[in-house]
C-alpha positions in Angstrom: -18.3 -123.1 -32.6 -14.0 -121.9 -32.4 -11.3 -121.7 -30.3 -10.2 -117.9 -29.2 -6.5 -119.0 -27.4 -5.1 -115.8 -25.5 -2.1 -116.0 -23.7 -4.2 -115.7 -20.8 -7.2 -118.1 -21.4 -8.3 -120.4 -23.5 -12.7 -120.0 -24.0 -14.7 -121.3 -27.0 -17.2 -119.6 -28.6 -19.7 -118.7 -31.7 -19.8 -115.9 -34.0 -22.9 -114.9 -35.9 -22.9 -112.7 -38.2 -24.1 -111.3 -41.8 -22.2 -111.6 -45.0 -20.2 -108.6 -45.7 -22.3 -106.2 -47.5 -25.5 -106.4 -45.5 -24.7 -102.7 -43.5 -26.2 -101.8 -41.3 -25.1 -105.0 -39.3 -25.0 -105.9 -35.8 -23.1 -108.0 -34.4 -23.0 -110.4 -31.3 -20.0 -113.5 -29.9 -21.2 -115.2 -27.3 -18.7 -116.7 -25.1 -20.6 -118.1 -22.5 -17.5 -118.9 -20.2 -16.3 -115.3 -19.9 -17.8 -113.0 -17.7 -18.4 -110.1 -20.0 -20.1 -109.6 -23.6 -20.0 -107.5 -26.0 -22.2 -106.0 -28.6 -21.3 -103.4 -31.6 -23.1 -101.9 -34.6 -21.8 -101.0 -37.9 -22.4 -98.4 -40.5 -20.8 -97.9 -44.0 -20.8 -94.3 -43.6 -17.8 -92.2 -43.8 -15.2 -90.1 -45.1 -15.0 -92.4 -48.0 -18.5 -91.4 -48.6 -18.7 -88.1 -48.6 -17.8 -85.4 -50.6 -16.0 -82.8 -49.8 -18.3 -80.2 -49.0 -19.8 -82.4 -46.2 -16.4 -83.5 -44.9 -16.9 -85.0 -41.1 -21.1 -85.6 -41.6 -20.6 -89.0 -41.0 -18.1 -88.7 -37.9 -20.8 -85.7 -36.3 -23.9 -88.6 -36.9 -21.7 -90.7 -34.7 -21.6 -87.2 -31.8 -25.4 -87.2 -32.7 -25.8 -90.9 -32.0 -23.9 -91.6 -28.8 -25.2 -87.6 -27.7 -29.1 -88.4 -26.5 -31.7 -90.8 -27.9 -35.1 -90.1 -27.1 -35.1 -92.6 -24.2 -32.4 -90.3 -22.8 -33.1 -87.5 -24.0 -30.7 -85.2 -21.0 -27.1 -87.5 -21.4 -25.4 -87.1 -18.2 -28.0 -89.2 -17.3 -28.1 -92.0 -19.8 -24.5 -92.0 -19.3 -25.3 -92.5 -15.2 -27.9 -95.3 -16.2 -25.4 -97.1 -18.3 -21.8 -96.1 -15.5 -25.0 -97.9 -12.5 -24.6 -101.3 -14.6 -21.9 -101.5 -15.2 -21.9 -100.5 -19.0 -18.8 -99.2 -21.0 -20.4 -98.3 -23.9 -18.1 -95.2 -27.0 -18.6 -95.2 -30.7 -15.6 -93.4 -33.9 -15.9 -93.3 -37.2 -13.2 -94.4 -40.0 -13.2 -94.0 -43.5 -15.3 -96.7 -44.3 -18.5 -97.0 -41.0 -19.4 -95.4 -38.2 -19.2 -98.6 -35.2 -20.9 -98.2 -31.9 -20.6 -100.8 -29.5 -21.2 -101.3 -25.5 -19.0 -103.2 -23.7 -21.2 -105.3 -20.1 -20.9 -107.9 -17.7 -22.3 -110.6 -19.4 -25.9 -110.0 -16.7 -25.8 -106.5 -18.6 -26.8 -108.0 -21.9 -29.9 -107.4 -22.7 -29.7 -103.2 -21.4 -26.5 -103.0 -23.1 -28.7 -104.2 -26.2 -31.4 -102.1 -25.3 -28.9 -99.3 -25.1 -27.9 -99.9 -28.3 -30.3 -100.2 -30.0 -32.3 -96.9 -28.9 -28.7 -94.6 -29.5 -29.3 -95.5 -33.4 -32.7 -95.7 -33.6 -35.0 -93.5 -31.4 -32.5 -90.9 -31.2 -33.3 -87.2 -29.9 -31.2 -84.4 -32.0 -31.4 -81.3 -30.4 -31.0 -78.0 -32.9 -28.2 -77.1 -30.6 -26.7 -80.0 -30.5 -25.6 -80.3 -34.0 -23.7 -77.5 -33.6 -21.6 -77.5 -30.8 -20.8 -81.1 -31.5 -20.0 -80.1 -35.4 -17.5 -77.4 -33.1 -16.3 -81.3 -31.3 -16.0 -82.8 -34.3 -14.1 -80.1 -36.2 -11.6 -80.0 -33.3 -11.2 -83.9 -33.5 -10.5 -83.8 -36.7 -8.0 -81.5 -37.1 -6.7 -82.6 -34.0 -6.0 -85.5 -35.5 -4.9 -84.2 -38.5 -2.3 -82.6 -36.1 -1.5 -85.9 -34.5 -0.5 -87.6 -38.0 1.6 -84.9 -39.3 4.1 -85.6 -35.5 3.9 -88.6 -36.0 6.2 -88.4 -39.7 
């Protein structure tokens, strides 16, 4: 049991975790006094592990897993269903990992968990989605590179 002191609140929580070398990893922090919950799923993947000829592959995987699943082959219907339950979801890719997460009202923890697991274990990947998401990923990489240059 840990105490987390924020400027605004103090709460007790339990962090259930696996050893660092065990990936993929699902993290769950149980904080019963908070009105929301966050679930996250990590894969060891990213640009550090990609050959130059396959740069962006982990980022593409992130996009494809977030877009559709077998249960929700329509990404718009999937988003509406989640938003209707107050579940926020997102993902990002770094040099070392691909990270997916959901944030939801504590009462919707199971729905968030089901969404997260469904997305990463039962994706529905359409051939045309690969092509369109490649363009999105290349644009994001290009935009990120441009931002890094302007920040120097």
